mmCIF file of the C-alpha atoms, coordinates in Angstrom:
data_MODEL
# 
_entry.id   MODEL 
# 
loop_
_atom_site.group_PDB 
_atom_site.id 
_atom_site.type_symbol 
_atom_site.label_atom_id 
_atom_site.label_alt_id 
_atom_site.label_comp_id 
_atom_site.label_asym_id 
_atom_site.label_entity_id 
_atom_site.label_seq_id 
_atom_site.pdbx_PDB_ins_code 
_atom_site.Cartn_x 
_atom_site.Cartn_y 
_atom_site.Cartn_z 
_atom_site.occupancy 
_atom_site.B_iso_or_equiv 
_atom_site.pdbx_formal_charge 
_atom_site.auth_seq_id 
_atom_site.auth_comp_id 
_atom_site.auth_asym_id 
_atom_site.auth_atom_id 
_atom_site.pdbx_PDB_model_num 
ATOM 1   C CA . UNK A 1 1   ? -113.075 -51.229 -64.389 1.00 0.00 ? 1   UNK A CA 1 
ATOM 2   C CA . UNK A 1 2   ? -110.466 -51.594 -61.721 1.00 0.00 ? 2   UNK A CA 1 
ATOM 3   C CA . UNK A 1 3   ? -111.366 -50.599 -58.189 1.00 0.00 ? 3   UNK A CA 1 
ATOM 4   C CA . UNK A 1 4   ? -109.037 -48.799 -55.893 1.00 0.00 ? 4   UNK A CA 1 
ATOM 5   C CA . UNK A 1 5   ? -107.550 -50.902 -53.159 1.00 0.00 ? 5   UNK A CA 1 
ATOM 6   C CA . UNK A 1 6   ? -108.227 -49.544 -49.661 1.00 0.00 ? 6   UNK A CA 1 
ATOM 7   C CA . UNK A 1 7   ? -104.669 -50.356 -48.632 1.00 0.00 ? 7   UNK A CA 1 
ATOM 8   C CA . UNK A 1 8   ? -103.188 -48.268 -51.448 1.00 0.00 ? 8   UNK A CA 1 
ATOM 9   C CA . UNK A 1 9   ? -105.712 -45.480 -50.854 1.00 0.00 ? 9   UNK A CA 1 
ATOM 10  C CA . UNK A 1 10  ? -104.764 -45.327 -47.186 1.00 0.00 ? 10  UNK A CA 1 
ATOM 11  C CA . UNK A 1 11  ? -101.073 -45.407 -48.108 1.00 0.00 ? 11  UNK A CA 1 
ATOM 12  C CA . UNK A 1 12  ? -101.544 -42.564 -50.626 1.00 0.00 ? 12  UNK A CA 1 
ATOM 13  C CA . UNK A 1 13  ? -103.442 -40.495 -48.040 1.00 0.00 ? 13  UNK A CA 1 
ATOM 14  C CA . UNK A 1 14  ? -100.724 -41.168 -45.488 1.00 0.00 ? 14  UNK A CA 1 
ATOM 15  C CA . UNK A 1 15  ? -97.999  -40.090 -47.935 1.00 0.00 ? 15  UNK A CA 1 
ATOM 16  C CA . UNK A 1 16  ? -99.911  -36.907 -48.804 1.00 0.00 ? 16  UNK A CA 1 
ATOM 17  C CA . UNK A 1 17  ? -100.309 -36.068 -45.129 1.00 0.00 ? 17  UNK A CA 1 
ATOM 18  C CA . UNK A 1 18  ? -96.647  -36.861 -44.463 1.00 0.00 ? 18  UNK A CA 1 
ATOM 19  C CA . UNK A 1 19  ? -95.540  -34.635 -47.338 1.00 0.00 ? 19  UNK A CA 1 
ATOM 20  C CA . UNK A 1 20  ? -97.701  -31.763 -46.054 1.00 0.00 ? 20  UNK A CA 1 
ATOM 21  C CA . UNK A 1 21  ? -96.348  -32.230 -42.539 1.00 0.00 ? 21  UNK A CA 1 
ATOM 22  C CA . UNK A 1 22  ? -92.763  -32.306 -43.827 1.00 0.00 ? 22  UNK A CA 1 
ATOM 23  C CA . UNK A 1 23  ? -93.343  -29.166 -45.854 1.00 0.00 ? 23  UNK A CA 1 
ATOM 24  C CA . UNK A 1 24  ? -94.860  -27.382 -42.838 1.00 0.00 ? 24  UNK A CA 1 
ATOM 25  C CA . UNK A 1 25  ? -91.949  -28.537 -40.662 1.00 0.00 ? 25  UNK A CA 1 
ATOM 26  C CA . UNK A 1 26  ? -89.502  -27.219 -43.286 1.00 0.00 ? 26  UNK A CA 1 
ATOM 27  C CA . UNK A 1 27  ? -91.276  -23.851 -43.353 1.00 0.00 ? 27  UNK A CA 1 
ATOM 28  C CA . UNK A 1 28  ? -91.239  -23.714 -39.555 1.00 0.00 ? 28  UNK A CA 1 
ATOM 29  C CA . UNK A 1 29  ? -87.535  -24.646 -39.426 1.00 0.00 ? 29  UNK A CA 1 
ATOM 30  C CA . UNK A 1 30  ? -86.775  -21.947 -42.019 1.00 0.00 ? 30  UNK A CA 1 
ATOM 31  C CA . UNK A 1 31  ? -88.666  -19.347 -39.956 1.00 0.00 ? 31  UNK A CA 1 
ATOM 32  C CA . UNK A 1 32  ? -86.871  -20.357 -36.760 1.00 0.00 ? 32  UNK A CA 1 
ATOM 33  C CA . UNK A 1 33  ? -83.492  -20.278 -38.491 1.00 0.00 ? 33  UNK A CA 1 
ATOM 34  C CA . UNK A 1 34  ? -84.222  -16.828 -39.947 1.00 0.00 ? 34  UNK A CA 1 
ATOM 35  C CA . UNK A 1 35  ? -85.276  -15.473 -36.539 1.00 0.00 ? 35  UNK A CA 1 
ATOM 36  C CA . UNK A 1 36  ? -82.123  -16.917 -34.956 1.00 0.00 ? 36  UNK A CA 1 
ATOM 37  C CA . UNK A 1 37  ? -79.930  -15.426 -37.694 1.00 0.00 ? 37  UNK A CA 1 
ATOM 38  C CA . UNK A 1 38  ? -81.571  -12.008 -37.297 1.00 0.00 ? 38  UNK A CA 1 
ATOM 39  C CA . UNK A 1 39  ? -81.034  -12.173 -33.526 1.00 0.00 ? 39  UNK A CA 1 
ATOM 40  C CA . UNK A 1 40  ? -77.363  -13.041 -34.006 1.00 0.00 ? 40  UNK A CA 1 
ATOM 41  C CA . UNK A 1 41  ? -76.937  -10.263 -36.565 1.00 0.00 ? 41  UNK A CA 1 
ATOM 42  C CA . UNK A 1 42  ? -78.456  -7.722  -34.190 1.00 0.00 ? 42  UNK A CA 1 
ATOM 43  C CA . UNK A 1 43  ? -76.130  -8.873  -31.406 1.00 0.00 ? 43  UNK A CA 1 
ATOM 44  C CA . UNK A 1 44  ? -73.141  -8.452  -33.725 1.00 0.00 ? 44  UNK A CA 1 
ATOM 45  C CA . UNK A 1 45  ? -74.267  -4.893  -34.490 1.00 0.00 ? 45  UNK A CA 1 
ATOM 46  C CA . UNK A 1 46  ? -74.381  -5.513  -38.231 1.00 0.00 ? 46  UNK A CA 1 
ATOM 47  C CA . UNK A 1 47  ? -76.120  -3.073  -40.544 1.00 0.00 ? 47  UNK A CA 1 
ATOM 48  C CA . UNK A 1 48  ? -78.933  -3.881  -42.904 1.00 0.00 ? 48  UNK A CA 1 
ATOM 49  C CA . UNK A 1 49  ? -78.523  -3.625  -46.653 1.00 0.00 ? 49  UNK A CA 1 
ATOM 50  C CA . UNK A 1 50  ? -80.758  -0.527  -46.744 1.00 0.00 ? 50  UNK A CA 1 
ATOM 51  C CA . UNK A 1 51  ? -78.655  1.240   -44.097 1.00 0.00 ? 51  UNK A CA 1 
ATOM 52  C CA . UNK A 1 52  ? -75.481  0.300   -45.972 1.00 0.00 ? 52  UNK A CA 1 
ATOM 53  C CA . UNK A 1 53  ? -76.807  1.638   -49.274 1.00 0.00 ? 53  UNK A CA 1 
ATOM 54  C CA . UNK A 1 54  ? -77.920  4.898   -47.605 1.00 0.00 ? 54  UNK A CA 1 
ATOM 55  C CA . UNK A 1 55  ? -74.470  5.436   -46.098 1.00 0.00 ? 55  UNK A CA 1 
ATOM 56  C CA . UNK A 1 56  ? -72.819  4.560   -49.410 1.00 0.00 ? 56  UNK A CA 1 
ATOM 57  C CA . UNK A 1 57  ? -74.927  7.224   -51.143 1.00 0.00 ? 57  UNK A CA 1 
ATOM 58  C CA . UNK A 1 58  ? -73.912  9.786   -48.503 1.00 0.00 ? 58  UNK A CA 1 
ATOM 59  C CA . UNK A 1 59  ? -70.235  8.857   -48.886 1.00 0.00 ? 59  UNK A CA 1 
ATOM 60  C CA . UNK A 1 60  ? -70.456  9.136   -52.676 1.00 0.00 ? 60  UNK A CA 1 
ATOM 61  C CA . UNK A 1 61  ? -72.070  12.572  -52.368 1.00 0.00 ? 61  UNK A CA 1 
ATOM 62  C CA . UNK A 1 62  ? -69.376  13.696  -49.921 1.00 0.00 ? 62  UNK A CA 1 
ATOM 63  C CA . UNK A 1 63  ? -66.642  12.463  -52.270 1.00 0.00 ? 63  UNK A CA 1 
ATOM 64  C CA . UNK A 1 64  ? -68.212  14.412  -55.134 1.00 0.00 ? 64  UNK A CA 1 
ATOM 65  C CA . UNK A 1 65  ? -68.323  17.537  -52.940 1.00 0.00 ? 65  UNK A CA 1 
ATOM 66  C CA . UNK A 1 66  ? -64.667  17.099  -52.017 1.00 0.00 ? 66  UNK A CA 1 
ATOM 67  C CA . UNK A 1 67  ? -63.683  16.714  -55.662 1.00 0.00 ? 67  UNK A CA 1 
ATOM 68  C CA . UNK A 1 68  ? -65.664  19.837  -56.582 1.00 0.00 ? 68  UNK A CA 1 
ATOM 69  C CA . UNK A 1 69  ? -63.987  21.809  -53.804 1.00 0.00 ? 69  UNK A CA 1 
ATOM 70  C CA . UNK A 1 70  ? -60.542  20.594  -54.899 1.00 0.00 ? 70  UNK A CA 1 
ATOM 71  C CA . UNK A 1 71  ? -61.221  21.856  -58.412 1.00 0.00 ? 71  UNK A CA 1 
ATOM 72  C CA . UNK A 1 72  ? -62.381  25.234  -57.080 1.00 0.00 ? 72  UNK A CA 1 
ATOM 73  C CA . UNK A 1 73  ? -59.240  25.547  -54.940 1.00 0.00 ? 73  UNK A CA 1 
ATOM 74  C CA . UNK A 1 74  ? -57.015  24.689  -57.901 1.00 0.00 ? 74  UNK A CA 1 
ATOM 75  C CA . UNK A 1 75  ? -58.810  27.275  -60.039 1.00 0.00 ? 75  UNK A CA 1 
ATOM 76  C CA . UNK A 1 76  ? -58.417  29.949  -57.341 1.00 0.00 ? 76  UNK A CA 1 
ATOM 77  C CA . UNK A 1 77  ? -54.750  29.075  -56.861 1.00 0.00 ? 77  UNK A CA 1 
ATOM 78  C CA . UNK A 1 78  ? -54.158  29.279  -60.615 1.00 0.00 ? 78  UNK A CA 1 
ATOM 79  C CA . UNK A 1 79  ? -55.947  32.620  -60.749 1.00 0.00 ? 79  UNK A CA 1 
ATOM 80  C CA . UNK A 1 80  ? -53.902  33.938  -57.817 1.00 0.00 ? 80  UNK A CA 1 
ATOM 81  C CA . UNK A 1 81  ? -50.648  32.750  -59.401 1.00 0.00 ? 81  UNK A CA 1 
ATOM 82  C CA . UNK A 1 82  ? -51.525  34.432  -62.709 1.00 0.00 ? 82  UNK A CA 1 
ATOM 83  C CA . UNK A 1 83  ? -51.993  37.871  -61.106 1.00 0.00 ? 83  UNK A CA 1 
ATOM 84  C CA . UNK A 1 84  ? -48.768  39.867  -60.740 1.00 0.00 ? 84  UNK A CA 1 
ATOM 85  C CA . UNK A 1 85  ? -47.747  40.549  -57.184 1.00 0.00 ? 85  UNK A CA 1 
ATOM 86  C CA . UNK A 1 86  ? -48.587  44.154  -56.372 1.00 0.00 ? 86  UNK A CA 1 
ATOM 87  C CA . UNK A 1 87  ? -47.403  46.042  -53.321 1.00 0.00 ? 87  UNK A CA 1 
ATOM 88  C CA . UNK A 1 88  ? -49.859  47.852  -51.234 1.00 0.00 ? 88  UNK A CA 1 
ATOM 89  C CA . UNK A 1 89  ? -49.229  51.532  -51.041 1.00 0.00 ? 89  UNK A CA 1 
ATOM 90  C CA . UNK A 1 90  ? -49.168  53.018  -47.604 1.00 0.00 ? 90  UNK A CA 1 
ATOM 91  C CA . UNK A 1 91  ? -52.016  55.263  -46.702 1.00 0.00 ? 91  UNK A CA 1 
ATOM 92  C CA . UNK A 1 92  ? -51.575  58.959  -45.983 1.00 0.00 ? 92  UNK A CA 1 
ATOM 93  C CA . UNK A 1 93  ? -52.340  58.472  -42.286 1.00 0.00 ? 93  UNK A CA 1 
ATOM 94  C CA . UNK A 1 94  ? -49.573  55.958  -41.732 1.00 0.00 ? 94  UNK A CA 1 
ATOM 95  C CA . UNK A 1 95  ? -47.148  58.120  -43.712 1.00 0.00 ? 95  UNK A CA 1 
ATOM 96  C CA . UNK A 1 96  ? -48.062  61.160  -41.649 1.00 0.00 ? 96  UNK A CA 1 
ATOM 97  C CA . UNK A 1 97  ? -47.559  59.266  -38.368 1.00 0.00 ? 97  UNK A CA 1 
ATOM 98  C CA . UNK A 1 98  ? -44.144  58.045  -39.448 1.00 0.00 ? 98  UNK A CA 1 
ATOM 99  C CA . UNK A 1 99  ? -42.975  61.522  -40.456 1.00 0.00 ? 99  UNK A CA 1 
ATOM 100 C CA . UNK A 1 100 ? -44.122  63.170  -37.216 1.00 0.00 ? 100 UNK A CA 1 
ATOM 101 C CA . UNK A 1 101 ? -42.259  60.717  -34.995 1.00 0.00 ? 101 UNK A CA 1 
# 
């Protein structure tokens, strides 16, 4: 049976600790970078993805409303154009006033 050399055991422990420290430093650097990016984004007055999607949904709904209203206007205009133009007859009161003058 081969025994483990204390030098290699210490080296392996040191490498494990170094890897853990490097991983923790990477996580910390990532967190700092994210906080800095969020601060810069807030200073630039950028919107979040959720806010953007909410406004997009509102804009899509407004566009659908506009299209619906356009179709209603076209239908009303077509209906008005199909009716023959009729003259209004004058009422008896206005006829009586004109004749007495």
